[in-house]
NUKE-639615 format. One record per atom (N, C-alpha, C): z, x negated, y negated; residue number from 1. Coordinates in steps of 0.1 Angstrom, whole numbers, padded with zeros to 4 digits, m for minus. Atoms other than C-alpha are relative to their C-alpha. Layout:
Z,X,Y,NUM .
...
***
This chain:
0006,0004,0013,1 .
0136,m0105,m0005,1 .
m0003,0013,m0008,1 .
0002,m0012,0009,2 .
0135,m0080,m0034,2 .
m0015,0000,m0005,2 .
0013,m0002,0005,3 .
0103,m0066,m0048,3 .
m0004,m0009,m0011,3 .
0003,0008,0011,4 .
0105,m0085,m0080,4 .
m0002,m0015,0004,4 .
0002,0014,m0005,5 .
0109,m0118,m0061,5 .
m0014,m0002,0007,5 .
0013,0000,m0007,6 .
0079,m0110,m0039,6 .
m0012,0000,m0011,6 .
0011,m0001,0011,7 .
0058,m0100,m0070,7 .
m0001,m0014,m0007,7 .
0000,0013,0007,8 .
0068,m0133,m0087,8 .
m0007,m0011,0008,8 .
0007,0010,m0009,9 .
0056,m0154,m0057,9 .
m0015,0003,m0001,9 .
0015,m0003,0000,10 .
0022,m0136,m0057,10 .
m0006,m0002,m0013,10 .
0005,0003,0013,11 .
0019,m0139,m0094,11 .
m0003,m0015,m0002,11 .
0002,0014,0000,12 .
0023,m0176,m0090,12 .
m0012,m0005,0008,12 .
0010,0004,m0009,13 .
m0001,m0179,m0061,13 .
m0014,0006,m0002,13 .
0013,m0008,0001,14 .
m0029,m0156,m0073,14 .
m0012,m0008,m0002,14 .
0013,0007,0003,15 .
m0054,m0181,m0087,15 .
m0004,m0009,0012,15 .
0004,0008,m0011,16 .
m0053,m0202,m0055,16 .
0002,0007,0013,16 .
m0003,m0007,m0012,17 .
m0045,m0175,m0030,17 .
m0011,0000,0011,17 .
0012,m0001,m0010,18 .
m0080,m0171,m0014,18 .
m0003,m0014,0005,18 .
0002,0014,m0005,19 .
m0084,m0209,m0012,19 .
0011,m0004,0010,19 .
m0011,0003,m0009,20 .
m0050,m0213,0003,20 .
m0001,0006,0014,20 .
0001,m0007,m0012,21 .
m0057,m0188,0030,21 .
m0014,m0001,0007,21 .
0014,0001,m0005,22 .
m0093,m0198,0037,22 .
m0001,m0003,0015,22 .
0000,0004,m0014,23 .
m0085,m0213,0071,23 .
0003,0012,0009,23 .
m0002,m0012,m0008,24 .
m0075,m0178,0083,24 .
m0012,0010,m0001,24 .
0012,m0009,0001,25 .
m0110,m0164,0076,25 .
m0004,0006,0013,25 .
0004,m0007,m0013,26 .
m0117,m0157,0113,26 .
0009,0012,0002,26 .
m0009,m0012,m0001,27 .
m0087,m0133,0113,27 .
m0004,0011,m0009,27 .
0004,m0010,0010,28 .
m0098,m0116,0081,28 .
m0014,0006,0004,28 .
0013,m0005,m0004,29 .
m0134,m0113,0095,29 .
0002,0010,0012,29 .
m0003,m0009,m0011,30 .
m0120,m0097,0127,30 .
0006,0013,m0005,30 .
m0005,m0013,0006,31 .
m0100,m0072,0106,31 .
m0011,0008,m0007,31 .
0011,m0007,0006,32 .
m0131,m0064,0086,32 .
m0009,0007,0010,32 .
0008,m0005,m0011,33 .
m0151,m0059,0118,33 .
0006,0013,0005,33 .
m0007,m0011,m0005,34 .
m0125,m0036,0131,34 .
0001,0012,m0010,34 .
m0001,m0010,0011,35 .
m0121,m0018,0098,35 .
m0013,0008,m0001,35 .
0013,m0006,0001,36 .
m0158,m0011,0097,36 .
m0002,0010,0011,36 .
0001,m0009,m0012,37 .
m0157,0004,0132,37 .
0009,0012,m0002,37 .
m0009,m0011,0002,38 .
m0127,0026,0123,38 .
m0005,0009,m0011,38 .
0005,m0008,0012,39 .
m0143,0038,0090,39 .
m0014,0005,0002,39 .
0015,m0003,m0003,40 .
m0178,0044,0106,40 .
m0003,0014,m0003,40 .
0004,m0015,0002,41 .
m0176,0082,0103,41 .
0004,0005,m0013,41 .
m0003,m0005,0013,42 .
m0165,0084,0067,42 .
m0012,0004,m0007,42 .
0011,m0004,0008,43 .
m0187,0101,0042,43 .
m0007,m0011,m0008,43 .
0008,0010,0007,44 .
m0214,0081,0024,44 .
0006,m0003,m0014,44 .
m0006,0002,0013,45 .
m0194,0086,m0009,45 .
0015,0000,0002,45 .
m0015,0001,m0003,46 .
m0159,0079,0006,46 .
0008,m0006,m0011,46 .
m0010,0005,0009,47 .
m0129,0073,m0016,47 .
0011,m0007,0008,47 .
m0008,0009,m0008,48 .
m0108,0044,m0003,48 .
0012,m0004,m0008,48 .
m0013,0005,0006,49 .
m0071,0037,m0012,49 .
0003,m0013,0006,49 .
m0004,0014,m0005,50 .
m0062,0000,m0009,50 .
0013,m0003,m0005,50 .
m0014,0003,0004,51 .
m0025,m0005,m0009,51 .
0004,m0014,0002,51 .
m0002,0014,m0001,52 .
m0014,m0040,m0016,52 .
m0013,m0007,0000,52 .
0014,0005,0000,53 .
m0050,m0049,m0025,53 .
m0001,m0015,m0002,53 .
0000,0015,0002,54 .
m0041,m0085,m0034,54 .
m0012,m0004,m0008,54 .
0011,0005,0007,55 .
m0072,m0104,m0044,55 .
m0013,0008,0003,55 .
0012,m0009,m0002,56 .
m0095,m0076,m0031,56 .
m0010,m0004,0010,56 .
0010,0004,m0010,57 .
m0110,m0092,m0001,57 .
m0006,0012,0008,57 .
0006,m0011,m0008,58 .
m0113,m0060,0019,58 .
m0008,0010,m0008,58 .
0008,m0008,0009,59 .
m0126,m0041,m0011,59 .
m0014,m0007,m0002,59 .
0013,0007,0001,60 .
m0153,m0068,m0016,60 .
m0008,0002,0012,60 .
0008,m0001,m0012,61 .
m0163,m0066,0020,61 .
m0005,0015,0001,61 .
0004,m0014,m0002,62 .
m0164,m0028,0021,62 .
m0010,0004,m0011,62 .
0010,m0003,0011,63 .
m0182,m0026,m0013,63 .
m0014,m0005,0003,63 .
0013,0006,m0004,64 .
m0210,m0048,0000,64 .
m0006,0009,0011,64 .
0005,m0007,m0012,65 .
m0213,m0028,0032,65 .
m0003,0015,m0003,65 .
0001,m0014,0003,66 .
m0210,0007,0017,66 .
m0001,0002,m0015,66 .
0002,0000,0015,67 .
m0226,0009,m0018,67 .
0003,0012,m0007,67 .
m0003,m0012,0007,68 .
m0216,0044,m0026,68 .
0015,0003,0001,68 .
m0014,m0002,m0001,69 .
m0179,0041,m0017,69 .
0007,m0004,m0013,69 .
m0008,0004,0012,70 .
m0153,0040,m0045,70 .
0014,m0004,0005,70 .
m0013,0006,m0005,71 .
m0119,0022,m0043,71 .
0010,0001,m0011,71 .
m0011,0001,0009,72 .
m0085,0025,m0058,72 .
0009,m0011,0005,72 .
m0008,0011,m0004,73 .
m0067,m0008,m0057,73 .
0014,0001,m0006,73 .
m0014,m0001,0004,74 .
m0029,m0006,m0058,74 .
0007,m0014,0003,74 .
m0005,0014,m0002,75 .
m0012,m0040,m0063,75 .
0011,m0002,m0011,75 .
m0011,0002,0010,76 .
0022,m0048,m0079,76 .
m0001,m0013,m0008,76 .
0002,0013,0007,77 .
0012,m0084,m0088,77 .
m0012,0001,m0010,77 .
0011,0000,0010,78 .
m0007,m0083,m0121,78 .
m0010,m0011,0001,78 .
0009,0011,m0001,79 .
m0021,m0117,m0115,79 .
m0010,0001,0012,79 .
0009,m0002,m0012,80 .
m0034,m0108,m0080,80 .
m0010,0011,m0004,80 .
0009,m0010,0003,81 .
m0049,m0076,m0094,81 .
m0011,m0005,m0010,81 .
0010,0006,0009,82 .
m0067,m0096,m0121,82 .
m0010,m0008,0008,82 .
0010,0007,m0009,83 .
m0083,m0118,m0094,83 .
m0009,0011,0007,83 .
0008,m0011,m0006,84 .
m0093,m0085,m0076,84 .
m0010,0006,m0010,84 .
0009,m0006,0010,85 .
m0108,m0071,m0108,85 .
m0011,m0010,m0003,85 .
0011,0010,0002,86 .
m0127,m0103,m0115,86 .
m0010,m0001,0011,86 .
0008,0000,m0012,87 .
m0140,m0104,m0080,87 .
m0010,0012,0000,87 .
0009,m0012,0000,88 .
m0153,m0068,m0084,88 .
m0010,m0001,m0011,88 .
0009,0001,0011,89 .
m0169,m0076,m0118,89 .
m0011,m0010,0005,89 .
0010,0010,m0005,90 .
m0186,m0107,m0103,90 .
m0009,0005,0011,90 .
0008,m0006,m0011,91 .
m0197,m0087,m0072,91 .
m0008,0012,m0004,91 .
0009,m0011,0005,92 .
m0212,m0059,m0093,92 .
0005,0014,0005,92 .
m0005,m0013,m0005,93 .
m0190,m0031,m0079,93 .
0013,0005,m0008,93 .
m0012,m0003,0008,94 .
m0162,m0029,m0106,94 .
0000,0015,m0004,94 .
0001,m0014,0005,95 .
m0175,0005,m0118,95 .
0004,0010,0011,95 .
m0005,m0009,m0011,96 .
m0166,0019,m0084,96 .
0014,m0002,0004,96 .
m0014,0003,m0003,97 .
m0130,0007,m0086,97 .
0009,0004,m0011,97 .
m0011,m0002,0009,98 .
m0098,0018,m0102,98 .
0010,m0011,0004,98 .
m0010,0011,m0002,99 .
m0071,m0009,m0106,99 .
0013,0005,m0005,99 .
m0013,m0005,0004,100 .
m0035,0002,m0106,100 .
0010,m0011,0003,100 .
m0011,0010,m0001,101 .
m0008,m0024,m0113,101 .
0013,0007,0002,101 .
m0012,m0007,m0003,102 .
0023,m0012,m0096,102 .
0001,0003,0015,102 .
m0002,m0004,m0014,103 .
0034,0004,m0064,103 .
m0006,0014,0002,103 .
0006,m0013,m0003,104 .
0021,0035,m0046,104 .
0007,0011,m0007,104 .
m0008,m0010,0006,105 .
0049,0056,m0060,105 .
m0004,0003,m0015,105 .
0004,m0002,0014,106 .
0036,0050,m0096,106 .
m0015,0003,m0002,106 .
0014,m0004,0001,107 .
0000,0058,m0088,107 .
m0002,0014,m0005,107 .
0002,m0014,0005,108 .
m0011,0088,m0109,108 .
m0006,0009,0011,108 .
0006,m0009,m0009,109 .
m0020,0119,m0089,109 .
m0015,0000,m0001,109 .
0015,0001,m0001,110 .
m0056,0119,m0077,110 .
m0005,0010,0010,110 .
0006,m0007,m0011,111 .
m0080,0138,m0055,111 .
0003,m0007,0013,111 .
m0003,0007,m0013,112 .
m0075,0131,m0018,112 .
m0009,m0011,0003,112 .
0009,0011,m0004,113 .
m0088,0099,m0004,113 .
m0005,0003,0014,113 .
0005,m0001,m0013,114 .
m0109,0096,0027,114 .
0006,m0009,0010,114 .
m0006,0010,m0009,115 .
m0092,0065,0041,115 .
0009,m0009,m0009,115 .
m0009,0010,0007,116 .
m0067,0038,0032,116 .
0000,m0013,0008,116 .
m0003,0013,m0006,117 .
m0062,0001,0039,117 .
0013,m0005,m0005,117 .
m0012,0006,0004,118 .
m0030,m0018,0038,118 .
0002,m0012,0009,118 .
m0001,0012,m0008,119 .
m0033,m0054,0051,119 .
0011,m0009,m0005,119 .
m0010,0010,0003,120 .
m0005,m0079,0052,120 .
0010,0003,m0010,120 .
m0010,m0006,0010,121 .
0020,m0058,0033,121 .
0013,0003,0007,121 .
m0012,m0006,m0006,122 .
0044,m0042,0057,122 .
0010,m0011,0006,122 .
m0009,0010,m0005,123 .
0059,m0075,0070,123 .
0011,m0003,m0011,123 .
m0010,0002,0010,124 .
0078,m0076,0037,124 .
0011,0011,0000,124 .
m0009,m0011,m0001,125 .
0095,m0044,0045,125 .
0008,m0001,0013,125 .
m0007,0004,m0012,126 .
0122,m0055,0069,126 .
0007,0011,0007,126 .
m0008,m0011,m0006,127 .
0141,m0022,0075,127 .
m0010,0009,0007,127 .
0010,m0009,m0007,128 .
0122,m0002,0103,128 .
m0002,0014,m0006,128 .
0001,m0013,0005,129 .
0130,0031,0087,129 .
m0008,0000,m0014,129 .
0007,0002,0012,130 .
0117,0019,0053,130 .
m0014,m0003,0002,130 .
0014,0003,m0004,131 .
0086,0006,0069,131 .
m0008,0012,0004,131 .
0006,m0012,m0005,132 .
0079,0039,0086,132 .
m0003,0009,m0013,132 .
0001,m0008,0012,133 .
0085,0057,0052,133 .
m0012,m0005,m0009,133 .
0011,0006,0008,134 .
0061,0033,0035,134 .
m0014,0005,0005,134 .
0012,m0005,m0005,135 .
0033,0043,0058,135 .
m0002,0015,m0001,135 .
0001,m0014,0003,136 .
0041,0080,0055,136 .
m0004,0003,m0014,136 .
0003,m0002,0015,137 .
0039,0076,0017,137 .
m0015,m0003,m0002,137 .
0014,0002,0001,138 .
0004,0062,0021,138 .
m0008,0012,0005,138 .
0007,m0011,m0006,139 .
m0007,0091,0043,139 .
0001,0013,m0008,139 .
m0002,m0013,0007,140 .
0007,0119,0022,140 .
0007,m0003,m0013,140 .
0009,m0011,0002,141 .
0002,0133,m0004,141 .
m0015,m0003,m0003,141 .
0013,0005,0004,142 .
m0030,0113,m0008,142 .
m0011,0004,0009,142 .
0010,m0004,m0010,143 .
m0048,0128,0022,143 .
0001,0015,0003,143 .
0000,m0014,m0005,144 .
m0058,0164,0032,144 .
0004,0000,0015,144 .
m0003,m0001,m0014,145 .
m0048,0177,0066,145 .
m0011,m0005,0009,145 .
0012,0004,m0008,146 .
m0084,0172,0079,146 .
0000,m0016,0000,146 .
0001,0014,0001,147 .
m0083,0136,0067,147 .
0012,m0007,0008,147 .
m0012,0005,m0008,148 .
m0048,0131,0083,148 .
m0004,0000,0015,148 .
0005,0000,m0014,149 .
m0063,0142,0117,149 .
m0010,m0011,0003,149 .
0010,0011,m0002,150 .
m0092,0118,0112,150 .
0007,m0013,0001,150 .
m0007,0013,0000,151 .
m0067,0090,0105,151 .
0007,m0002,0013,151 .
m0006,0001,m0013,152 .
m0048,0098,0137,152 .
m0010,m0004,0010,152 .
0011,0004,m0009,153 .
m0081,0097,0156,153 .
m0004,m0014,m0001,153 .
0004,0014,0002,154 .
m0090,0064,0140,154 .
0011,m0009,0005,154 .
m0010,0008,m0005,155 .
m0056,0050,0149,155 .
m0001,m0001,0015,155 .
0002,0000,m0014,156 .
m0062,0060,0185,156 .
m0011,m0009,0004,156 .
0012,0008,m0002,157 .
m0096,0043,0184,157 .
0004,m0015,m0001,157 .
m0005,0014,0002,158 .
m0079,0011,0171,158 .
0008,m0004,0012,158 .
m0008,0004,m0011,159 .
m0054,0011,0198,159 .
m0008,m0001,0013,159 .
0008,0001,m0012,160 .
m0079,0018,0225,160 .
m0009,m0012,0000,160 .
0009,0011,0001,161 .
m0102,m0009,0213,161 .
0007,m0014,0000,161 .
m0007,0013,0000,162 .
m0075,m0035,0210,162 .
0008,m0002,0013,162 .
m0007,0001,m0013,163 .
m0059,m0029,0245,163 .
m0009,m0007,0010,163 .
***
């Protein structure tokens, strides 16, 4: 499936997406629990990159738990990003968010992020090499070497905690 086809599907589903996937809440809550554990050592004013932010569920969760963190939401579906933005406005944390409609490659250059999320995105990238490149693109140039080492450490923690 091409990017424009995927974007069109999510544009169509945006207003009912959260409701449609409500029965998977236990999975989402488990991901949030794990995410909080992995991100536990981040600075109090961490900058988080959210690739494929969708309706902003992980941003909403993290914004409530960490009131000084800021977020950059990258989402190709304008309709999904609008739901994400409205959720941030209603939740009172929109001033800590930047919203970028598009793909990671079109994100303007910024200071390094402290961490990144990317939930339920890579399954649309069917070619293994392209999938690996997608994750490399998230990691660099958006992170400093120190942050990259922290990310590798976090990945090891995730693997150890899930085995």
